[in-house]
C-alpha angles and dihedrals in degrees: 000000000000127000129208119252093254090057094050094046094047090084091063090051090051090051093052091045088055089053093047091051091048092240089125126035120237094250094056103091100186097177092050088052091054092049091055088073093061099056114141121272091242090062091050092049090055090056093046096204128120135181122198130179140184119211110269106253124239111243099210087106142015120282118274137193094276092058091053091048091056090048096047092049091053091043090053092052091046093050090045091057092047088052088055092052098258124142100239136190121198123189132188133153145127138299107223109172132081144074095286090058092046090053095043092051091049091050090052092047093238135119110257097249094052091047091049093047094053094049093041090055090056089056092049092046092050093050094046092049092051094053094254097162101203117171094204132028110198128197119191089221091067119110093233089059094048090052092050092048093049091050092047091050091050091052092054091044094050090052091054093247094122120056137172111256142128131272124210121174147073121324129184113210091190092055095032084227140133115224137201120229090258090059094057129079141168126270142155122252121220091275093054095254117142113246139168118250141179108265089213102049102016091230121140118262132201133208109248129191120177145128113259143127123298130204117217093241092150090067093061101055095098094043090052091050090051092051094050095044093050092042107046091171095051091100117034139230100041095240090064092046088055091047091057091048088051092052089052092057086077126066116271112225118215111272127240105232102180141045129212111268089230089065099035121031098157102083144061113301117237108260108259095007114074091179091072132063122209115253109263096236094052089048093047099045092055088066088085088063095041091060094058096048105269129208098023110024110023102103099091095054105026097071090060097048120144123182126206112202142161118251093247092070096043095113093054092050102038100038113018098036096047090047092051090049094048089050090052091047093244128140116262122243116279092230138357105210110202127195133188130233138274121241128191117227089346092305131107114256114255138156092234091059091044093226101116110134112228105216091203092058096042094048087057092048097049101020123251095273092043092057092044091051093050095048093049095039095049101028111102109190099215098046135047114257131212125236122204133157092236092052093051092046095051095045097048094044092048101044107025105028103032108024105033098022093043091051092053092046092051098052096041097044113118089235092065098024106032093162090053093223140122095264128219123272115232114211091196091059093046105025125176090238094063094239099119133076095292119098134216094270090056092056090048090052092051092053092045092052091044091056094040095094090057092051093045091048091054093051097043090052093053093044091245091132092156090064091050090051091048090054091049092046091051091054092047089054090050091051090051088051089052090055093044092048095055099034096210091189086072094055120103108235090196090065107083095219094045090045094054091046091049092051089048092053091050093044092052092046091050090049090053090049092050090054093048092047092050095048093045094056095097090052108038106014096172095049091044091051092052092047095049092043090054089052090052093247109154122225092252091054098061104084131109092261091055096062097095093151120216097347095179092058093049093046105264134099127275113219091198098058112116093008117136115251119245124259120291108249096177130258118000091223123358118228114256118230137190113250109242114250094014105133091193090057091234109188127224133188122230116236112254113268 
C-alpha cells in the first residue's frame, strides 16, 4: 500500500502544530524518537542487546494453549539471540487490573489480589514447566509498576495530551475496549434477547456515558502512518502491517483513558484524582517499560524492544501503544511480531464447546519439548492453525522419534560405532573432486547442511520458526537417506578402505546432528541438550559461532574428531502411542529404554 506525499508529510505538520500550541516542548522530538526504532540491523548487532516481551496475560481465567504459544514464540526468539551471543532480556507476566478481574473475583468470593495471585501463579508455573526462560515476570499489581504508570500518566498530562472530558459510546467489558459504531452489530443472547455485540470479538457491549479523562489519540494518526510507511517491517507478518495501515485510513477518535472509580475500583487511581481509575490498557501496556526500569534506567533496553502478541490485541499494540509512546517522547518498538490463533478440529476453542486445550495436560501427554516443537512447527503466524491429538502424535513420532532420534541411534549404536568416539574423516573417501565413494546426492546434502544456518537465521529473525524447522527437518531426512544409501552396517571394519569409509560416514552424520542440535536449541532445549551431550559437545561449544560444519572436508581442523561420545541416556524422544481402549485417544509417552 502506497501513500501520497501529502499523507506522509502530514505527520511533520502535526508535530509542528503540537509545538506551536505548546502541547509538546521543544526538546521532545517525537519523530526522532519514532525513527530510533527503525535503526539498521547492523547497528543493533554492534550493540548486542535484545529485549523481547509477550503480552501480559489477563488473569480472569486459567492459561490456555494460545497463552503458551505466545510465550514459546518469545522464548524461542530470546534463546535464539542468546545463541548468537546477544545479551537478551525476556519479559512475560500477568495483567491484573480491570472490571473483568473485579467481577471474576467477586464471582469466586475472593478479594481481587488473592484471586489474581492464584491465577498468576498458574501462568508462571506453566511457563516454567515448559522451559520458557523469562528473565522477568511482571505483575501489574506490583508497586514498581504502579510507580511507572503514574509517572507515564503524568508525562502525558504535563504535555497536554490528556484532558478532562466526557465519553459516550459503546464499551466491551469482556474486551476492555471502546468501540466505534461501525464496530458494533446486532445479535441474540442465549435467552433470545436482542443485544449489541462487538463485530470483531462477538462479545456483548454496553452504551456508556460518563465524565473521565481523554487522550488526544486523534492527533497522532498521521505520525503513526508515517512510522508504518517508513518502517515496513515494524509490524510482522505483512498482512497485519497492512491491517493497521487500513485502520489508519479512518479518523481516530480521542481515547477514553480512565473510568469512574464508582464503576471500577480495581485499578490504579489517576494521579491527583482519586475519583477516576486509569484505563486498564494504558496501565497494562506500560508494563513493557516497567520491566526495563522506567522512568530512570530504561534507555539501554527500550530502543531494542520487540513485542510478541496475538492478532486479537493488534490495535492496542500497533495504534494505542505507539501513540502513547510518541506522546511521552519515547522510541517505538523495533518490531511487533503478531501471531494468529489455534483452533481445534477447525473450530474456535470455547468452554461451551468443551474443546479448550489445557496446556498443562497436553505438555504431560506429549512432553514439554514435544508440545513446544508442535506449536512452533505447525504454527503459521499469519493464519489460524488447527490442533488435534492425531496431528500432534503423527508429527512428533515422524520428526522427533523416528527421523531425528532414529538418526542419532543409528550412528551412536555400538554395532556401527564400537569405540564410542567421534571417528576420523577421510578426505580420500569423500574428496572435494567427487571421485571417491560418495555420490552426487551426498555432495548436495553437504552443501545444504552447510547453508542451513543461514536459512534458519533468516526464518528465526522473521518469527517464521515453522520455516526454519521445515528446513532442518528436510536436512534430517537427507541425512537419513545418506545413511540408508550407503548401508554402513554392511561394511567390513576389518578392511582398511571399508573402515575409513565407515568412519567417514559416521563422522559426517555426527557433524550433521551437531548442527541440527545446535540450531534446535531455541525450540526444544531439553532434546537438544540430550543430543549434544550424547555427541560429546560441551556446553561452551553450543553457540552460533561454534557451528563450523564439517571442518575436515572444507580444509580446517575438527576439534571433535577422536573425542569420546557422551553417555547413552536412552532414546532421544520416545514414540507416542494411543492407549488401547481409550475413546478419547489420550496419548502417553513410553519411558526411555
